[in-house]
N, C-alpha and C positions, 0 to 999 in steps of 0.2 A: 136336394136339387140345386141349391145355390152353390154348394161345394163342387158338384159335377160341372156346373157352368163355368166356375172359375178355372177348373182343371182343363176344360175344353179350350177356353181362351188362352191359357198359358201354353198349352200344347200347340195351338195354332200359331201363336206368336213365336214360339221357339222354331217351328218349322219354317216360318217366314224368314226369320233371321238366318237360319242355316242356308236357305235358298239364296238369300242375298250374298252371303259369304262365298258360296259356290260360284254364283254369277260373277262376282267381283274378281275372284281368283282366276276364272277362265278368261275374263277380259284382259287382265294384266298379262297372263301368259300368252294370249293371242297377240298382244302388242309387243311382247318381248320373249319370243320362244326360246332364246338362249338360256333362260333361267331353268328350263327343264332339260337342256342338253347335257350330255355327260361331260365331265371335266376333261379337258385336253390332256393327253399324255405327253411325255417329253419327246416322243418320236412323232414328227409331223406326218400327216396323212399325205398321200400322193397329190391331192389337190393343192395342199399347202406348199408342196415342194416344186410344183411346176412353175416354169418361168417363161414368159412370152418370148417368142422369136422376134427378130427385127421386123418392123412393119413392112419393109421392102422385100422381105423374104430372105432366106438363107443364101448367101453368096459363096461362102467358103466353109468347108467341113474338113476337120482333121480327125482321123481315127487312130487310136492308140491301143496297145495292149498285146494280147496273146493270140493264139490260133482261132479263138472264137470270133475276134474282130477281123482276123485274116480270112476266115471263111473255110477253114479246114473241114472237110466232110460234105461240103455243098457241091453237088454234081455240076451246078451252073457256075461255080467259082465266085459267087456274089457274096455269100454270107449275109448276116443281118445288116451289116454296115452298107453293103452295096445296094441292098433292097431299100434301105432308108433313103439312100442317095437318089435312087430312081423315083421314089415317091415324092421327094422334095422337088426334084426337077419337073415332074409332071404337074405339081401344084404351082410351081413358079412359071412354067412354060418356057424354060430355057435351061441350058446346062449350068451346073455349078462347079466350082473348083473343089476337087475331092482328093485328099492326100491320106492314103492308108499307110500308116507307119508301123502297124502291128507286126509282130514277129512270132512265128510259130515256136512254141515252147518257152516263151518269155515268162519270167517270174517278176514279182513286184520290185525286187532289188534291181533287176535288169532295166525295168522301165524307168525307175528313178534315175539311173545312170544315163539312159537314152535321152531323157528330158534335159540333161545338162548341155546337150549339143546345140551349138548356135543355130543351126538350120532348123532344128525342131522348135526352138524357142521362137524363131521368126515366124514359122508357120502357125504356131499356137497364138501368137500375138495378133495375127490377122484373121483368125477364125471367128465365125459367127456361132458355130456349133462344134463341140468336141464330144466324140463318142469314145468310150473305152470299156474294156473288160480286163480284169486281172484277178488273180487269186486261185483259179482252178489248179494251176501247176504248183503253186505254193503249197496247197493243202493236199492235193491228191497224189503228189509224188511221194508222200510220206507213207508208202506201203511197205509191208514186210514180205510181200509175195503176192500172188494172184488173189485179188479181192480181200486182202488182209491189211489192216491199218495199225501202224505203230502210234499209239495214242500220245506218247510223250513227244515224239517228233511232230505230230500233228499240232499239239498245243503250242510248241515252240515256233512252228511255222506260222501259225495263226497270229501269234503275238507280233512277229516280225512283219507280217502282212498288214496288220492294223496300223503300225507306225508308217510303213511305206505308202499305204493307201492315202493317209492324210497328207503325207508329203507330196504325193502326186497332185492332189487337188490344190494344195497350197502353191505349188510351183505353177500350175496353170493360172491360178488367180493372180500370181505375182506378175505375169506378163500380159494377162488379159482379164480385166475387171468385169466385162459385160457378157462374154460368150456364155451361151447355155451349155452346161456340162451334163452329159448323160452317162451314168454308170449302170451297166447291166449286171445284176446280181447273179449268184451261182444257182444252178440247178444241181441235182444229185444224180450223176450218171450211174451210181451204184445202188439206186433205190430198189431194184429188183434182183439184187444179188445178196449173198450172205454177208457182204460188208455193209449192208444198209443199217444194221444195228449200231455200228461205230461211226457212221457218216451222217446220218439224218440230223442229229442235234448239232454237231459242229457246223454244218452248212447253214442251218437255220440261225444259229447264234451269230455266224459271220454276217449273214445278210442283215440282221438286226443292227449289228455294230456298224456296218457300212452306211446304213440309213441314218443312224445316230450321228456319225461323224459328218456326213454330207449336210445335215440340217444346220450345221454351224456356219456354212458358207452360202453366199447368195447365188441364185440361179443354178442350183445343182439338182438334177432329177435322178432319183434312184428307181430303176425299173425292175420289178420282180419277175423272175422267170421260173422259180421253183415249181409253182403249181402247174406250169405248162407241161411238165414232164412226169409228174407223179402218176404212177400206174400207166404211163404211156411210153415207157422207155423203148419198147420194141417198135413203136410206130414212128418215133421222132428222133431216135439216135442213129448215128451212122454205124457201119459194120464194125468199127473199132469199139463200139459201146462206150464211147467217151464224148465225142463231138456230136453236135446235131447233124441230122441229114438235111436235105433240101427243104422238106416239110417243116422240120424243127426250126430252121433258120427263118422260115416264113412266119412262123408263130412269134418268134422273138421280135422280128421286124415290125409286125403288126402291133405288138405291145409298145414298142418304142415310139412308133408313129402316133399311136393313140395318146401317149404321154405328152407328146409335143403339140398336140392340137389344143 
């Protein structure tokens, strides 16, 4: 009987001690929840990348890049950049200065050269917001025929794009330290074609690289668009099966506006 009593007391004491440890641990974690949060990766999340716009609102916007920023395929001629401009003007309640310098068919090497022009530098130096797209022509022109990809050319083009992309951001920052820069990443226009096997991974890899490079510079937002078009190519691509249609550009614009809020 005495042995059973001692065992009971020991068991009760042990349970009390474990309950105390559980309570203490819960209390500490409640006070400091970061202790159970996953470790941060080298690539920042969208929330970490976002940069506040000027308190007085955006006054001047400069758009750079290729046909996506130009708005090719949009029946309304706006493109995502024009739609973003409209949304900002509505929020501000007055017109803003908008300079769309994008050129249809432009590759990253062409954009680097364009940015050396004195007028472009002046516009960039005065901008509150810089929007740009680049890379689609660099990568997707490396075709060996209809919906076929030359992998060696694609790899070489991606390597050159990587260097040019960082140079573009560097040049913007050289003339303007404060403007928010928004780069819109690539979707895959070949996702529903036989070229999907050769293009899905390169596009995803590039988008990751673009985010990684952007994270080294202040006030740069990288906006993902890949998911907007996956399995929806017929709904959101233009008849050329390369550029977005009006609805596709609307989805991109909404994503950009969301990132700026």
